[in-house]
Structure formats: C-alpha cells, structure tokens
C-alpha positions as semicolon CSV with decimal commas, in nm:
position;residue;x (nm);y (nm);z (nm)
1;M;-0,281;-2,097;1,690
2;F;-0,627;-1,965;1,602
3;E;-0,815;-2,108;1,899
4;K;-0,922;-1,769;2,047
5;A;-1,027;-1,634;1,712
6;A;-1,224;-1,952;1,634
7;R;-1,397;-1,942;1,974
8;E;-1,495;-1,581;1,918
9;T;-1,618;-1,641;1,567
10;A;-1,827;-1,929;1,676
11;T;-1,983;-1,724;1,950
12;Q;-2,063;-1,444;1,701
13;V;-2,227;-1,691;1,464
14;M;-2,436;-1,846;1,738
15;G;-2,542;-1,501;1,848
16;L;-2,704;-1,460;1,499
17;L;-2,897;-1,778;1,532
18;T;-3,062;-1,744;1,865
19;D;-3,415;-1,678;1,744
20;P;-3,587;-1,939;1,521
21;S;-3,814;-1,691;1,355
22;T;-3,535;-1,447;1,269
23;T;-3,325;-1,734;1,133
24;R;-3,605;-1,849;0,914
25;D;-3,672;-1,503;0,777
26;K;-3,300;-1,427;0,704
27;S;-3,245;-1,761;0,516
28;A;-3,211;-1,688;0,147
29;G;-3,152;-1,884;-0,166
30;W;-2,911;-1,853;-0,458
31;D;-3,002;-1,506;-0,583
32;L;-3,092;-1,328;-0,250
33;E;-3,367;-1,147;-0,426
34;G;-3,669;-1,317;-0,287
35;N;-3,594;-1,664;-0,434
36;P;-3,616;-1,902;-0,135
37;F;-3,441;-2,182;-0,320
38;N;-3,090;-2,294;-0,341
39;E;-2,887;-2,410;-0,645
40;M;-3,049;-2,762;-0,661
41;G;-3,410;-2,630;-0,633
42;F;-3,429;-2,715;-0,261
43;P;-3,552;-2,442;-0,021
44;A;-3,284;-2,247;0,161
45;W;-3,482;-2,290;0,479
46;A;-3,621;-2,645;0,541
47;P;-3,729;-2,654;0,904
48;L;-3,757;-3,035;0,939
49;T;-3,387;-3,102;0,849
50;L;-3,044;-3,131;0,998
51;D;-2,906;-2,964;0,688
52;R;-3,106;-2,642;0,645
53;G;-3,347;-2,619;0,939
54;L;-3,430;-2,631;1,300
55;A;-3,280;-2,967;1,400
56;G;-2,924;-2,887;1,292
57;I;-2,925;-2,552;1,483
58;A;-3,054;-2,733;1,793
59;V;-2,763;-2,974;1,764
60;M;-2,521;-2,685;1,744
61;F;-2,652;-2,514;2,062
62;H;-2,673;-2,837;2,260
63;S;-2,335;-2,959;2,159
64;S;-2,169;-2,632;2,257
65;A;-2,361;-2,564;2,577
66;S;-2,063;-2,638;2,806
67;E;-1,920;-2,309;2,689
68;D;-2,234;-2,114;2,761
69;P;-2,534;-2,258;2,952
70;A;-2,763;-1,997;2,798
71;R;-2,733;-2,203;2,477
72;L;-2,953;-2,472;2,624
73;H;-3,242;-2,229;2,620
74;H;-3,179;-2,152;2,254
75;A;-3,155;-2,514;2,169
76;H;-3,486;-2,591;2,345
77;R;-3,668;-2,326;2,141
78;Y;-3,543;-2,485;1,813
79;L;-3,650;-2,837;1,924
80;T;-3,990;-2,701;2,031
81;E;-4,033;-2,528;1,697
82;M;-3,952;-2,851;1,515
83;V;-4,205;-3,052;1,716
84;Q;-4,469;-2,793;1,624
85;E;-4,374;-2,819;1,265
86;C;-4,405;-3,201;1,277
87;K;-4,763;-3,187;1,415
88;G;-5,022;-3,271;1,169
89;R;-4,773;-3,377;0,904
90;K;-4,774;-3,721;0,759
91;Q;-4,454;-3,908;0,841
92;T;-4,234;-3,948;0,534
93;M;-3,904;-4,131;0,504
94;G;-3,609;-3,897;0,515
95;G;-3,322;-4,084;0,674
96;L;-3,108;-3,916;0,931
97;Y;-3,119;-3,562;0,780
98;F;-3,498;-3,511;0,723
99;G;-3,815;-3,539;0,926
100;V;-3,829;-3,792;1,215
101;G;-3,468;-3,895;1,174
102;A;-3,343;-3,538;1,203
103;L;-3,562;-3,470;1,511
104;A;-3,452;-3,798;1,668
105;F;-3,083;-3,717;1,626
106;A;-3,125;-3,366;1,755
107;T;-3,318;-3,492;2,055
108;S;-3,054;-3,762;2,129
109;V;-2,788;-3,488;2,141
110;A;-3,021;-3,290;2,374
111;H;-3,064;-3,592;2,597
112;R;-2,688;-3,654;2,603
113;T;-2,627;-3,296;2,705
114;T;-2,902;-3,244;2,963
115;G;-3,029;-3,592;3,062
116;G;-3,380;-3,473;2,967
117;Y;-3,606;-3,532;2,676
118;R;-3,626;-3,906;2,764
119;G;-3,995;-3,962;2,680
120;A;-3,972;-3,777;2,351
121;L;-3,657;-3,971;2,254
122;D;-3,808;-4,308;2,326
123;S;-4,109;-4,218;2,099
124;L;-3,880;-4,088;1,822
125;D;-3,652;-4,392;1,841
126;E;-3,944;-4,615;1,782
127;K;-4,036;-4,417;1,471
128;V;-3,677;-4,437;1,349
129;R;-3,679;-4,817;1,394
130;T;-3,997;-4,837;1,194
131;E;-3,861;-4,621;0,922
132;A;-3,544;-4,832;0,895
133;G;-3,764;-5,144;0,861
134;V;-3,967;-4,988;0,575
135;M;-3,648;-4,860;0,404
136;M;-3,493;-5,211;0,402
137;G;-3,802;-5,335;0,219
138;L;-3,743;-5,093;-0,065
139;S;-3,444;-5,269;-0,210
140;T;-3,486;-5,517;-0,492
141;P;-3,297;-5,844;-0,408
142;G;-3,029;-5,922;-0,665
143;A;-3,040;-5,574;-0,821
144;P;-2,852;-5,242;-0,776
145;A;-3,001;-4,970;-0,558
146;H;-3,259;-4,762;-0,738
147;Y;-3,116;-4,438;-0,597
148;M;-2,838;-4,329;-0,363
149;G;-3,079;-4,259;-0,076
150;E;-3,154;-4,623;-0,030
151;Y;-2,837;-4,678;0,176
152;D;-2,650;-4,354;0,204
153;V;-2,563;-4,131;0,508
154;I;-2,791;-3,846;0,426
155;S;-3,130;-3,999;0,363
156;G;-3,062;-4,378;0,367
157;L;-3,003;-4,668;0,596
158;T;-2,647;-4,575;0,688
159;G;-2,748;-4,253;0,865
160;L;-3,035;-4,423;1,042
161;G;-2,805;-4,710;1,137
162;R;-2,558;-4,468;1,295
163;H;-2,837;-4,324;1,508
164;L;-2,953;-4,668;1,609
165;L;-2,591;-4,757;1,709
166;A;-2,583;-4,462;1,950
167;R;-2,920;-4,546;2,108
168;G;-2,824;-4,867;2,286
169;D;-3,000;-5,191;2,373
170;D;-3,356;-5,117;2,261
171;S;-3,235;-5,038;1,905
172;L;-2,977;-5,316;1,869
173;P;-3,220;-5,569;1,712
174;V;-3,308;-5,331;1,429
175;L;-2,949;-5,217;1,401
176;R;-2,843;-5,575;1,345
177;Q;-3,098;-5,599;1,062
178;V;-2,956;-5,280;0,909
179;L;-2,601;-5,417;0,932
180;T;-2,711;-5,741;0,781
181;H;-2,886;-5,558;0,496
182;L;-2,571;-5,356;0,425
183;V;-2,357;-5,667;0,437
184;G;-2,586;-5,820;0,174
185;L;-2,539;-5,516;-0,051
186;T;-2,167;-5,589;-0,080
187;R;-2,238;-5,912;-0,262
188;P;-2,228;-5,910;-0,644
189;V;-2,535;-5,860;-0,851
190;S;-2,594;-5,884;-1,229
191;H;-2,649;-5,553;-1,408
192;A;-2,638;-5,460;-1,776
193;G;-2,448;-5,779;-1,853
194;R;-2,193;-5,731;-1,587
195;S;-2,127;-5,858;-1,233
196;V;-2,114;-5,544;-1,009
197;P;-2,122;-5,491;-0,634
198;G;-2,482;-5,476;-0,482
199;L;-2,386;-5,125;-0,372
200;W;-2,407;-5,021;-0,738
201;V;-2,664;-4,738;-0,793
202;E;-2,885;-4,677;-1,092
203;G;-2,851;-4,331;-1,245
204;P;-2,582;-4,055;-1,214
205;P;-2,387;-3,965;-0,900
206;V;-2,490;-3,595;-0,919
207;L;-2,841;-3,516;-0,812
208;D;-2,891;-3,209;-1,017
209;A;-2,699;-3,297;-1,327
210;G;-2,977;-3,443;-1,544
211;P;-2,891;-3,728;-1,782
212;L;-2,516;-3,812;-1,806
213;P;-2,431;-4,056;-2,087
214;Q;-2,132;-4,202;-1,905
215;Y;-2,365;-4,314;-1,620
216;E;-2,634;-4,456;-1,842
217;H;-2,590;-4,784;-1,657
218;G;-2,544;-4,631;-1,315
219;H;-2,230;-4,607;-1,100
220;L;-2,040;-4,716;-0,798
221;N;-2,048;-4,406;-0,572
222;L;-1,715;-4,346;-0,386
223;G;-1,836;-4,069;-0,160
224;M;-1,905;-4,048;0,214
225;A;-2,238;-3,861;0,181
226;H;-2,397;-4,081;-0,087
227;G;-2,170;-4,372;-0,159
228;I;-2,001;-4,680;-0,028
229;V;-1,778;-4,488;0,215
230;G;-2,069;-4,430;0,460
231;P;-2,160;-4,806;0,495
232;L;-1,785;-4,883;0,544
233;A;-1,778;-4,622;0,826
234;L;-2,095;-4,763;0,992
235;L;-1,986;-5,128;0,962
236;S;-1,648;-5,046;1,106
237;T;-1,773;-4,827;1,388
238;A;-2,035;-5,099;1,485
239;W;-1,763;-5,367;1,474
240;A;-1,535;-5,157;1,705
241;A;-1,836;-5,119;1,942
242;G;-1,886;-5,494;1,949
243;V;-2,202;-5,496;1,741
244;R;-2,145;-5,766;1,483
245;V;-2,343;-5,977;1,242
246;P;-2,244;-6,260;1,011
247;G;-2,052;-6,145;0,709
248;Q;-1,971;-5,812;0,851
249;E;-1,591;-5,854;0,852
250;A;-1,597;-5,977;0,488
251;A;-1,816;-5,676;0,394
252;I;-1,568;-5,431;0,552
253;E;-1,286;-5,607;0,368
254;E;-1,486;-5,578;0,033
255;I;-1,560;-5,211;0,057
256;A;-1,212;-5,119;0,183
257;S;-1,061;-5,317;-0,108
258;L;-1,286;-5,134;-0,357
259;L;-1,167;-4,800;-0,225
260;V;-0,801;-4,905;-0,235
261;R;-0,846;-5,040;-0,588
262;W;-1,016;-4,734;-0,734
263;R;-0,783;-4,473;-0,588
264;A;-0,660;-4,260;-0,872
265;E;-0,323;-4,080;-0,916
266;D;-0,214;-3,769;-1,104
267;E;0,088;-3,544;-1,100
268;Q;-0,032;-3,404;-0,765
269;G;-0,067;-3,737;-0,598
270;Y;-0,350;-3,972;-0,494
271;Y;-0,725;-3,888;-0,485
272;W;-1,064;-4,050;-0,513
273;P;-1,304;-3,973;-0,806
274;I;-1,671;-3,927;-0,736
275;A;-1,779;-4,252;-0,899
276;V;-1,695;-4,549;-1,114
277;S;-1,889;-4,599;-1,428
278;L;-1,987;-4,928;-1,588
279;D;-1,737;-4,874;-1,862
280;D;-1,468;-4,807;-1,599
281;W;-1,569;-5,127;-1,418
282;A;-1,558;-5,336;-1,737
283;A;-1,209;-5,194;-1,832
284;G;-1,085;-5,242;-1,471
285;T;-0,949;-4,889;-1,469
286;L;-1,073;-4,526;-1,464
287;L;-1,106;-4,427;-1,832
288;H;-1,143;-4,061;-1,777
289;P;-1,002;-3,986;-1,432
290;K;-1,052;-3,630;-1,309
291;R;-0,962;-3,476;-0,974
292;Q;-1,268;-3,315;-0,807
293;R;-1,300;-3,069;-0,522
294;P;-1,221;-3,270;-0,202
295;G;-1,453;-3,258;0,091
296;W;-1,626;-3,450;0,361
297;C;-1,899;-3,558;0,118
298;Y;-1,677;-3,673;-0,170
299;G;-1,296;-3,717;-0,193
300;T;-0,996;-3,769;0,022
301;P;-1,103;-3,643;0,368
302;G;-1,418;-3,853;0,410
303;V;-1,272;-4,160;0,234
304;T;-0,953;-4,145;0,448
305;R;-1,154;-4,140;0,770
306;A;-1,365;-4,443;0,675
307;L;-1,051;-4,634;0,577
308;Q;-0,894;-4,539;0,902
309;L;-1,199;-4,657;1,098
310;A;-1,184;-4,991;0,904
311;G;-0,815;-5,034;0,962
312;L;-0,856;-4,971;1,340
313;A;-1,161;-5,198;1,369
314;L;-1,001;-5,496;1,194
315;D;-0,643;-5,425;1,279
316;R;-0,542;-5,365;0,922
317;P;-0,258;-5,110;0,937
318;E;-0,216;-5,120;0,560
319;W;-0,560;-4,942;0,528
320;C;-0,451;-4,680;0,784
321;D;-0,127;-4,636;0,576
322;V;-0,336;-4,574;0,259
323;A;-0,537;-4,321;0,452
324;R;-0,230;-4,137;0,577
325;E;-0,050;-4,144;0,235
326;S;-0,362;-4,017;0,055
327;L;-0,420;-3,745;0,308
328;L;-0,063;-3,621;0,294
329;S;-0,086;-3,621;-0,087
330;L;-0,376;-3,376;-0,059
331;L;-0,203;-3,160;0,192
332;A;0,099;-3,125;-0,046
333;I;-0,130;-2,936;-0,288
334;P;-0,160;-2,548;-0,216
335;Y;-0,498;-2,475;-0,058
336;E;-0,589;-2,231;-0,335
337;E;-0,579;-2,525;-0,581
338;W;-0,819;-2,746;-0,382
339;G;-1,123;-2,575;-0,541
340;V;-1,299;-2,522;-0,205
341;V;-1,526;-2,213;-0,230
342;D;-1,726;-2,218;0,098
343;S;-1,682;-2,277;0,465
344;G;-1,950;-2,541;0,535
345;L;-1,927;-2,890;0,662
346;C;-2,043;-3,080;0,351
347;H;-1,792;-2,970;0,090
348;G;-1,628;-2,664;0,252
349;W;-1,348;-2,584;0,492
350;A;-1,540;-2,675;0,806
351;G;-1,571;-3,033;0,679
352;H;-1,193;-3,043;0,628
353;L;-1,138;-2,905;0,973
354;V;-1,333;-3,159;1,166
355;T;-1,235;-3,452;0,952
356;L;-0,863;-3,377;0,977
357;Q;-0,897;-3,327;1,356
358;T;-1,060;-3,671;1,379
359;L;-0,803;-3,837;1,160
360;N;-0,511;-3,677;1,344
361;A;-0,631;-3,801;1,683
362;E;-0,490;-4,131;1,556
363;M;-0,223;-4,019;1,301
364;K;-0,057;-3,765;1,525
365;D;0,123;-3,614;1,228
366;E;0,271;-3,266;1,252
367;R;0,188;-3,191;0,890
368;V;-0,179;-3,270;0,959
369;A;-0,177;-3,060;1,278
370;A;-0,032;-2,762;1,078
371;A;-0,306;-2,798;0,814
372;I;-0,567;-2,797;1,077
373;D;-0,439;-2,466;1,201
374;D;-0,413;-2,328;0,851
375;I;-0,778;-2,432;0,775
376;A;-0,911;-2,282;1,098
377;G;-0,747;-1,957;0,995
378;I;-0,903;-1,973;0,648
379;I;-1,247;-2,014;0,803
380;V;-1,208;-1,739;1,062
381;S;-1,088;-1,502;0,790
382;G;-1,407;-1,569;0,594
383;Y;-1,646;-1,433;0,860
384;S;-1,821;-1,109;0,774
385;E;-2,073;-0,905;0,983
386;E;-2,234;-0,807;0,659
387;H;-2,375;-1,161;0,609
388;A;-2,694;-1,271;0,778
389;F;-2,521;-1,557;0,956
390;G;-2,158;-1,452;0,929
391;F;-2,077;-1,679;0,626
392;R;-2,218;-1,687;0,280
393;A;-2,187;-1,970;0,024
394;P;-2,128;-1,922;-0,345
395;V;-2,371;-2,145;-0,546
396;K;-2,461;-2,208;-0,902
397;L;-2,806;-2,277;-1,056
398;G;-2,773;-2,491;-1,359
399;L;-2,485;-2,660;-1,535
400;G;-2,193;-2,558;-1,758
401;N;-2,206;-2,225;-1,954
402;G;-2,575;-2,198;-1,883
403;G;-2,522;-2,195;-1,502
404;V;-2,609;-1,883;-1,310
405;D;-2,371;-1,779;-1,031
406;G;-2,517;-1,665;-0,708
407;V;-2,477;-1,672;-0,327
408;A;-2,682;-1,811;-0,039
409;D;-2,728;-1,747;0,332
410;Y;-2,767;-2,094;0,493
411;P;-2,823;-2,120;0,868
412;G;-2,810;-2,498;0,903
413;L;-2,569;-2,772;1,005
414;L;-2,449;-2,947;0,688
415;T;-2,410;-2,659;0,449
416;G;-2,452;-2,354;0,667
417;A;-2,344;-2,140;0,960
418;A;-2,440;-2,379;1,237
419;G;-2,192;-2,644;1,110
420;I;-1,922;-2,387;1,071
421;A;-1,967;-2,270;1,424
422;L;-1,953;-2,624;1,559
423;A;-1,642;-2,697;1,362
424;L;-1,469;-2,389;1,510
425;E;-1,585;-2,491;1,854
426;S;-1,440;-2,836;1,809
427;Y;-1,111;-2,679;1,696
428;A;-1,098;-2,436;1,991
429;H;-1,187;-2,712;2,244
430;P;-1,038;-3,036;2,109
431;M;-1,134;-3,235;2,418
432;A;-1,501;-3,141;2,387
433;D;-1,767;-3,399;2,323
434;R;-1,785;-3,482;1,953
435;S;-2,087;-3,703;1,950
436;W;-2,253;-3,458;1,713
437;Q;-2,002;-3,580;1,443
438;A;-2,184;-3,914;1,433
439;S;-2,415;-3,736;1,188
440;L;-2,117;-3,726;0,956
441;L;-2,013;-4,085;1,034
442;L;-1,675;-3,956;1,155
443;V;-1,718;-4,106;1,501
C-alpha cells in the first residue's frame, strides 16, 4: 500500500547520509544546542559503532545497493573511514555493536554484497573469535552475570555468536564454544538465597536508571536486546542451521518455558514485562506487573520472533501459537496507545515494521499484514525535510519529574535514520536480502 512512498522516503534519507564528514557534523544530541550527547550520556555520533556511527551506515548502503549501484561507493567510504578510525586504537571488547565486532559485521555485509573485502574480513573474523574467547572467560562459574553485556545481543556473546554463525566453517569451533557457554547459563545458580537461572543478571535492567530498590538482587531480563530472548534466538537459529552442541535443545526448552511462564496479561491482552525481580521469582508471579512500550528491544515483537524461531527449530507449534496470540493481542490495541514515540529500529516503528514482516513470513496472517502497511504509513508520515536526516527522535535526559525533554538527530542503524531507511527498503522490497537483520537476531 505504501511501497512507493517507502521507497522514495528511504532514498531521500540515504541521500542525506552520503558523506561521512557531513553526517558526523550534523549528528546532534538531546538538546541540539551544541551538546553532542544523547539521553544516556552517550555521544550522538560514535564512529566505531553499528548504532550511532560509520559501520551501521555502511550496512545500510551495502544492503540496499541492488536498488542503486552508486550506494556501493558511499558504503565503501564509510568502511574506509571506520578503518582509519580504528588505526592506532587499542582493541576493546564491544560485542557486535562496537569496535571490531561492528566493523566485522559491516564488512561481512559488504563481502556478501560485492564478493570483495575478503582479506579484511578474514582478519576481522580472527579478532572476533579472540574477543568471544576473552568474553567467555569473564563469567563467574555458578554465579549470575555481572552485567547484561556479558551475554546480550548488543555488546555480549549472543551478538558475536550470530556473526560467527554467519561466517562459516572457520568460525564454527568458536561458535560451538559460545553455544556451549550459553547452554551453561541456562542452568540454575544460587543467588541471594534463591535458586535462579544462570542467565540472571546483577543490577537493574535499565542502564541509566541508577539504583532501583526492586532490583537490589538483580533481575531476569526478558528483552531481546539485553536479555534471555537474544540467546534463545541464537540457539534456535544455530539449531535450525545444523550447528548443535550438547544440551542445546534443553536450553532452548528452558528459555522458551521461562518466556511462556512470565507472560503477563491485563485488560488489553498479553505482554512481556522488561524483567523479573527476585521478589517476583520467589513469589512465582509478577508482583507489580506493568505494560511497557513494546519494541524490538523489549516487549512483544522481539519476544514473539524468538519464540517463533524456537518453535520452528524444535517443531514446537505451541510456542508459535503463543507468539501469534501475543502478537495479535498487541495489534488489537490502537497504535496511539502503544507509547512508541520515534521511528527507529530499537524501540520505534521501524523495529516493529521489520519484526512483523519477519514474523508474518511464517504466520501469513491478514491482520499482521494490515498492521505492516499501517506502520509503514506511520513511518513515512514522520519524515521531514527540516530534520538533518529526515527523522528526529524525542529523548529525555534524567528520570521522573527531573527529566529534561529534548530531541536528537541520530544517523545510525539501531536508533537512527539508517535503520529507518533499511526498514522502509525491506518493506518496499519484501524479497530483498535480509541478512542485515542478523544484527537484530531476527534471522
């Protein structure tokens, strides 16, 4: 219904991102008055990232190059800039979205598109394998994770594991180690006098929230970006690809069962909370359930896709049924009540668009198809030539009544214009290559 408008909007956005220097200079943080930082204190322009930098924009141009070969030139400029940024810097661990992992993923997309970049990719893959090995050594056996980034999609083992899965035979030995490590994390550990899953995380589920009393003893994170949903997606995708390790099937069963168990319900239907606290776990029920804004990162869209992947991998139709039922419950709520305030991939409309498209490739439900069209229309209507990259994100610095409202111009993949453009391209060309969505663990 909106395919032509989506294609045109994506082209307009990409036209605003062709020059790396201009993109950097126009990136602006939460107040747009010279403050280069976003609402969590992170820089609005972070060149060595998939989220807010060069790598994600290179992914956008390479992934859409079949529509315009000139985009290959722009993509190469971004990759070249990132290589220059990396020179002389000490390698630090950043998972799939930061540093070497981000450059490796962007280069793998470039290789898939062009057949080139072979030597660079081989070198980067070796660095990713090394990083995965170091990261596995950070966990404390028999204890919860110290922080979400130990195993999550964004900066942890799950994201790196998805890259290794895509890279073939040379990376399989390390990938199997990663899968084995994740399997081990599904086994119970003792924490604060309770037996909890090894996927339990110390601290709160919100990075910028400060101390939260209800999470004094940590939490079980139910999100795709930072929680147990990402490992479920990876374990299931690897199983379906024939990459299997001892205990993997049981681990998939365990995580899927946790998600089914902790699904909440209110007058509007089913949903997933952000996290389970230790008090919730001890009580066996959510003591203070609260529906949050749904998105790829947290909530129904990301969870339903992981459950669908698990159901397809192990031939468990009941998990696919839970995914369908939960998604349709969300779609029964008017869009204006979802609480979505931006168009990005992470927690905005673009994330809904690509996730629903991926889900409906299997569901083939007319209600989901109608929602996909609706959401594409919402995104297209949000484009403005007055914004640096066509779209602007509302953000808040601080919490509660002390929070300061602002806006931000983000150019990158996860929270910015590049991701929105790719989502619109995927909508306009449903048969196009979606390998870039491996960065979201959707495929």
